[in-house]
C-alpha positions in Angstrom: 191.0 116.7 161.2 188.7 119.3 162.7 189.7 120.0 166.3 187.6 123.1 167.1 184.6 125.1 166.0 183.0 128.3 167.4 180.8 131.2 166.5 182.1 134.8 166.9 179.0 136.5 165.7 175.3 135.5 165.7 172.7 137.9 164.2 169.1 137.4 163.3 166.8 140.2 162.1 163.2 140.3 161.1 162.2 142.9 158.5 158.9 143.5 156.9 155.9 141.1 157.5 155.9 138.1 155.1 153.4 138.5 152.2 153.1 135.9 149.5 156.1 133.7 148.4 159.3 134.0 150.4 162.7 133.0 148.9 165.3 131.9 151.3 168.9 131.9 150.1 171.6 130.2 152.2 175.3 130.8 151.6 178.5 129.9 153.3 181.9 131.4 152.5 185.5 131.0 153.8 186.6 134.5 154.5 190.2 133.9 155.7 192.7 131.1 156.4 195.6 131.5 158.7 198.0 129.6 161.0 197.1 129.5 164.7 198.0 127.5 167.8 195.9 125.0 169.8 196.7 123.8 173.3 196.6 120.0 173.9 197.0 119.2 177.5 198.9 121.4 179.9 201.7 122.7 177.8 201.6 121.0 174.4 200.8 123.4 171.6 200.0 122.3 168.1 199.9 124.4 165.0 196.6 124.4 163.4 194.9 126.1 160.4 192.1 128.5 161.4 189.3 129.0 158.8 187.2 132.1 159.3 183.8 131.6 157.8 180.5 133.5 157.2 177.0 131.9 156.9 174.0 133.9 155.7 170.3 133.2 155.2 168.5 135.9 153.4 164.7 136.0 153.3 163.5 137.9 150.2 161.7 140.2 149.7 163.2 142.0 152.8 161.5 139.7 155.3 164.6 139.0 157.4 168.2 137.7 157.6 170.5 135.5 159.6 174.2 136.0 159.7 176.8 133.9 161.5 180.6 134.4 161.6 182.9 131.9 163.2 186.1 129.9 163.2 186.9 126.3 162.5 190.3 124.8 163.6 191.8 122.1 161.5 194.9 120.1 162.4 197.1 118.9 159.6 200.8 117.7 159.3 203.1 120.7 158.9 204.1 120.0 155.3 200.5 119.9 154.1 199.5 122.8 156.3 202.2 125.0 154.7 201.0 124.0 151.3 197.3 124.8 152.2 198.3 128.2 153.6 200.5 129.1 150.6 197.8 128.2 148.2 195.3 130.3 150.1 197.7 133.3 150.1 198.4 132.9 146.4 195.0 132.5 144.9 192.4 132.1 147.7 191.7 128.4 146.9 191.7 125.3 149.1 192.0 121.6 148.1 188.7 120.1 146.9 189.0 117.0 149.1 189.3 119.3 152.2 186.6 121.8 151.2 183.8 119.2 151.3 184.5 118.2 154.9 184.9 121.8 156.0 181.8 123.1 154.3 179.6 120.2 155.5 180.7 120.7 159.1 180.0 124.5 158.9 176.6 123.9 157.2 175.5 121.3 159.7 176.4 123.5 162.7 175.0 126.7 161.1 171.8 125.2 159.9 171.0 123.9 163.4 171.7 127.3 164.9 169.8 129.1 162.2 166.8 126.9 162.8 166.8 127.9 166.5 167.3 131.6 165.8 164.7 131.7 163.1 162.2 130.4 165.6 163.2 133.0 168.2 162.6 136.0 165.8 159.5 134.3 164.2 161.0 133.7 160.7 160.3 130.6 158.6 162.8 127.8 159.0 165.8 128.4 156.6 165.8 124.7 155.7 162.9 122.5 154.7 161.5 120.4 157.6 159.7 117.1 157.3 155.9 117.2 157.4 153.3 114.7 158.3 150.7 114.0 155.6 147.5 112.3 156.5 145.9 110.0 153.9 142.3 108.9 153.6 141.4 105.2 153.7 140.7 105.3 150.0 144.1 106.8 149.2 145.8 104.2 151.5 143.8 101.3 149.9 144.8 102.6 146.4 148.4 102.7 147.4 148.4 99.2 148.7 146.6 97.7 145.7 148.7 95.2 143.7 147.2 94.2 140.5 
């Protein structure tokens, strides 16, 4: 269960002016996994797993970039937590069933923040946004025709 999320670094840079087609590559990576403590209430401390992550959006060719670093805190029973930490130390891998939830949470939070920062530095949005398309009456009539 995810019990905490926070950014430790937010960086957005605009490079050369955009000309022609722009490729936007988004990537998220877990950089480190370690044991940490988390306070619940006045003096109850719980052991949690802290995932350090990095999110990048690169605008090619050299138009700009967005970089986030942060931490996600995950609470798990002690037996499973020890297993996760030992697997990470041994071969830098995490259980597949856990990865989907972690990466989806990180992507959701980072994409929203990247959208805001891209607007602030005048870069195109890093994710496709919905667009309104107007149709003529002839197109609408053709679409509604049943025959």
